[in-house]
C-alpha positions in Angstrom: 81.0 -50.3 21.4 81.3 -49.8 17.7 84.1 -47.5 16.6 83.7 -44.3 15.4 84.2 -43.5 11.7 87.0 -40.9 11.8 88.5 -43.0 14.6 89.2 -46.1 11.7 90.1 -43.5 9.2 93.0 -42.2 11.8 94.1 -45.1 12.5 94.9 -45.9 8.8 96.3 -42.4 8.6 98.6 -44.0 11.3 99.4 -47.0 10.1 100.2 -45.4 6.9 103.0 -43.9 8.5 103.8 -46.7 10.3 105.8 -50.5 10.1 103.0 -53.4 10.1 104.3 -55.5 7.7 106.9 -58.1 7.2 107.5 -58.8 3.3 108.4 -62.6 2.6 110.8 -62.7 -0.2 113.4 -65.0 -1.6 114.5 -67.5 -4.3 112.1 -69.3 -6.4 110.5 -73.0 -5.1 112.5 -72.0 -1.7 108.9 -72.4 0.3 108.3 -68.9 1.2 104.1 -69.5 1.1 105.0 -73.0 3.0 106.7 -71.0 5.2 103.8 -68.4 5.8 101.7 -71.5 6.6 103.8 -73.1 8.8 104.1 -69.7 10.9 100.2 -68.9 10.4 98.4 -72.0 10.4 94.9 -70.2 9.3 96.9 -68.4 6.3 96.4 -70.7 3.4 99.3 -69.5 1.4 98.8 -70.6 -2.0 101.9 -73.6 -2.6 102.5 -75.7 -5.7 104.5 -78.6 -7.1 105.5 -76.0 -9.8 108.2 -73.2 -9.3 107.2 -70.1 -8.0 103.5 -70.8 -7.8 102.9 -66.8 -5.9 102.7 -64.3 -8.9 101.7 -61.1 -6.6 101.8 -60.0 -3.6 99.3 -61.3 -0.8 98.9 -60.3 2.9 98.3 -62.4 5.8 97.6 -61.1 9.2 100.1 -62.9 11.9 98.6 -61.5 14.6 95.7 -58.5 15.9 98.5 -56.1 14.8 101.3 -57.4 12.0 101.5 -59.0 8.7 103.7 -61.1 6.5 103.3 -60.1 2.6 104.0 -62.9 0.8 105.9 -61.7 -2.7 106.9 -63.7 -6.0 110.3 -65.5 -6.0 113.2 -63.6 -7.3 114.8 -63.5 -10.7 112.1 -65.7 -13.0 110.7 -65.3 -16.0 107.2 -63.8 -14.9 108.9 -61.6 -12.6 112.1 -60.4 -13.5 114.2 -58.2 -10.7 113.6 -54.6 -12.1 110.0 -55.5 -11.5 110.5 -57.2 -7.9 112.0 -53.5 -7.2 109.0 -52.0 -8.1 106.7 -54.4 -6.2 109.4 -53.6 -3.0 108.6 -49.7 -3.4 104.8 -49.5 -4.2 104.6 -52.2 -0.8 106.2 -49.5 1.2 107.6 -52.2 3.4 110.9 -51.9 5.6 111.4 -55.3 6.7 112.0 -58.4 5.3 112.3 -62.1 5.3 114.6 -63.5 2.5 114.4 -67.2 2.1 117.0 -69.4 0.3 116.9 -73.3 -0.7 120.3 -73.0 -2.5 123.4 -71.5 -3.3 123.2 -67.5 -2.9 122.5 -66.6 -6.6 123.6 -63.3 -8.8 120.0 -62.0 -8.7 119.8 -62.6 -5.2 122.7 -60.5 -4.6 121.7 -57.7 -6.5 117.6 -57.8 -4.6 119.8 -58.0 -1.4 121.9 -54.6 -2.5 119.5 -52.7 -3.6 117.6 -53.5 0.0 120.5 -52.5 2.3 121.1 -49.3 -0.1 117.5 -48.5 0.7 117.9 -48.7 4.1 115.6 -51.9 4.7 116.5 -54.3 7.7 116.8 -58.3 6.5 116.0 -61.4 8.1 117.9 -64.4 6.4 116.0 -67.8 6.4 117.6 -70.8 4.9 114.2 -73.2 4.5 114.6 -77.4 4.0 117.2 -77.7 6.2 115.5 -81.4 6.7 117.2 -81.5 3.2 120.7 -80.6 3.5 122.4 -83.9 3.0 126.2 -84.5 2.5 126.4 -87.0 -0.2 129.8 -88.2 0.8 128.7 -88.6 4.4 132.1 -86.3 5.8 129.8 -83.5 7.3 127.6 -83.1 10.0 124.0 -81.5 9.3 125.7 -78.8 11.4 128.7 -78.9 9.6 126.7 -77.8 6.6 124.6 -75.3 8.5 127.8 -73.6 9.5 129.3 -73.9 6.0 125.9 -72.1 5.0 126.6 -69.5 7.4 130.3 -68.6 6.0 128.8 -68.6 2.5 126.1 -66.3 3.7 129.3 -63.8 5.7 131.6 -63.7 2.8 129.3 -63.0 -0.6 127.3 -60.4 1.9 129.9 -58.7 3.4 130.6 -55.9 1.4 127.1 -54.7 1.4 125.7 -55.5 5.2 128.3 -54.5 7.9 126.4 -56.5 10.8 127.1 -60.1 11.8 125.4 -62.7 9.3 123.9 -65.8 10.2 120.9 -68.0 8.8 117.5 -68.5 10.8 117.6 -72.5 9.9 114.4 -74.1 9.4 112.1 -76.8 8.0 108.2 -76.6 6.8 108.0 -80.2 6.8 110.1 -81.5 9.8 109.1 -78.0 11.3 112.7 -77.3 13.1 112.8 -73.9 14.3 109.7 -72.6 12.8 108.2 -72.2 17.0 111.4 -70.0 17.8 111.4 -68.2 14.2 107.7 -67.2 15.5 108.7 -66.1 18.5 111.5 -63.6 17.1 109.1 -62.4 14.7 106.2 -61.9 17.4 108.7 -59.4 19.2 109.5 -57.3 15.9 105.8 -57.1 15.3 105.5 -55.8 19.5 108.0 -53.2 18.5 106.8 -51.8 15.7 103.0 -51.8 17.6 104.9 -49.8 20.3 106.1 -47.6 18.0 102.4 -47.1 16.1 101.1 -46.7 19.4 103.4 -44.0 20.4 102.8 -42.4 16.8 98.6 -42.8 17.1 98.8 -40.8 20.9 101.4 -38.2 19.4 99.6 -34.3 19.1 101.8 -33.4 16.1 100.1 -36.5 14.0 96.5 -35.9 14.8 97.2 -32.5 13.2 98.8 -33.6 10.6 96.0 -36.1 10.0 93.0 -32.9 10.5 95.5 -30.7 8.1 94.7 -33.4 5.8 91.4 -34.3 6.1 90.9 -30.2 5.9 93.4 -29.6 2.5 91.4 -32.9 1.1 87.9 -31.5 1.7 88.2 -27.8 -0.2 88.7 -28.9 -3.8 85.1 -30.6 -3.1 83.9 -27.1 -1.8 85.3 -24.9 -4.4 83.9 -26.5 -7.4 82.3 -24.6 -10.0 78.9 -25.3 -8.7 80.0 -23.4 -5.8 79.3 -20.3 -7.0 75.5 -21.2 -8.1 75.4 -22.3 -4.4 76.3 -19.3 -3.0 74.0 -17.4 -5.3 71.3 -19.2 -3.8 72.5 -19.4 -0.1 72.1 -22.7 -0.2 74.9 -23.1 2.6 73.3 -26.5 4.2 74.9 -28.6 1.0 78.5 -27.0 2.0 77.7 -28.0 5.6 76.8 -31.9 4.8 80.0 -32.2 2.8 82.1 -30.6 5.4 80.2 -33.3 8.3 80.4 -36.1 5.7 83.7 -35.6 4.8 84.9 -35.7 8.7 82.6 -38.2 9.0 80.9 -36.0 12.0 77.4 -37.0 12.9 74.4 -35.5 14.1 75.4 -37.1 18.1 78.7 -36.3 17.8 77.9 -32.1 17.5 75.1 -32.1 20.7 78.1 -34.0 22.6 81.0 -31.4 22.0 79.4 -28.1 21.4 76.3 -26.8 22.6 74.5 -25.0 19.7 74.3 -26.1 16.5 76.7 -24.4 13.7 75.7 -23.0 10.7 77.4 -20.9 8.1 74.5 -18.7 7.7 75.1 -17.8 11.8 78.8 -17.2 11.3 78.3 -14.9 8.6 75.8 -13.1 10.2 78.1 -12.9 13.3 81.1 -11.3 11.0 78.6 -8.6 9.1 77.7 -7.4 12.5 80.8 -6.7 13.8 82.6 -5.2 10.8 81.6 -2.5 8.3 81.1 -3.8 4.7 82.7 -1.3 2.4 82.3 -2.3 -1.6 85.4 -3.4 -2.8 86.6 -4.5 -6.1 86.5 -7.9 -7.9 90.5 -7.9 -7.7 90.7 -6.8 -3.8 88.3 -8.9 -2.3 89.6 -11.7 -4.3 93.3 -11.4 -2.6 91.4 -10.9 0.7 89.9 -14.4 -0.1 93.1 -16.0 -1.0 94.6 -14.7 2.0 92.0 -15.8 4.5 92.0 -19.5 3.3 96.0 -19.7 3.3 96.4 -18.3 6.4 93.4 -20.6 7.9 94.4 -23.8 6.1 98.0 -23.2 5.6 97.8 -23.9 2.5 101.2 -24.3 -0.1 99.0 -23.9 -3.2 96.0 -22.3 -4.3 95.4 -24.3 -7.6 92.8 -27.0 -6.5 90.4 -24.4 -5.3 90.7 -21.2 -7.8 88.5 -22.7 -10.3 85.8 -22.6 -7.8 86.7 -19.4 -6.4 87.2 -18.0 -9.7 83.6 -19.1 -11.1 82.2 -16.7 -7.9 84.5 -13.9 -8.5 83.3 -14.1 -12.6 79.6 -13.9 -11.9 80.1 -10.8 -10.2 80.2 -11.7 -6.5 81.5 -8.9 -4.6 81.9 -8.8 -1.0 82.2 -12.6 -0.8 84.4 -12.3 1.7 82.0 -12.7 4.8 80.9 -15.7 3.2 84.4 -17.4 2.6 85.1 -16.2 6.2 81.7 -17.8 7.6 82.6 -21.2 5.7 86.0 -21.0 7.3 84.7 -20.6 10.7 82.1 -23.4 10.4 85.3 -26.0 8.9 87.2 -25.1 12.0 84.5 -25.8 14.0 83.7 -28.8 13.3 87.2 -30.0 12.8 87.5 -28.6 16.6 84.6 -31.4 17.1 86.7 -33.6 15.1 90.1 -33.0 17.2 87.8 -33.6 20.3 86.7 -37.0 19.1 90.2 -38.0 18.3 91.9 -36.8 21.2 89.0 -39.1 23.4 89.7 -42.2 21.3 94.0 -41.4 22.3 92.6 -41.4 26.1 91.1 -44.7 25.7 94.3 -45.7 23.8 96.3 -44.9 26.8 
């Protein structure tokens, strides 16, 4: 069954307010892309013998819900720490995997401080454990791992309060990869549960509908709005509204018995009330108050130009027309609400 385009739009709205990405960051040449390829065999993340083969962020689907995002190496000439912080901020990601393959450096500490200050969670991964060798032959691999964990704790203790330890992996021998994959799967399951909870909330649905409505109004109240009203070409407004909400003919037939039109609402309004002549200023004030009340507008700037042009042209008693338009938008919005509620029920 095809997904309704309005539902697709709502899914993206909820996703943008949910966590579904984990960033993979860390030292240059630490094997971040190789780690992604080990975790997601179909990813084919770019790797190279040259340091810092990744110069921009790239997303890879981990499962049906979550994504891993490959970042450049930290503190290179191509991507310095300041630019790296901008990449993180622009990504909107709240969960990160920080990959090491050598001692912790100043640039690592600076970036980790930035992440913790912004309340982002971090998993610390030490890659290339197959290369952990004591040239003096005094320490075992387990003892070398313990020393790495001690370095991590001592270095980052001033900035991170929870217990610290590395997740040790090797993309060459596949050591620790399966266990790490299970850990990430558990994290994404938790994030998906949060997404599903948001998807089913009435307040999120209403927030989406209000967002869609407020984005619609500047499309309607353009300078050409005056000409549309003067010619009573309300069908063009109706098409704009239907297209904006992605409402189709079948949707109207399913969720409303009668086909709504702006003209019908105007006739209903005009038959219910007397139409005393009013000044342009009073008429404009009534229209402004109507739109602010109906659509909870915080600012009137985006649509003032269109309405201004209408009233400058002498369109007094425009209140019934705008009220009819408001009724029509509310009716289409209600149809959209019913479509989304049906998708919520199907998701339960």
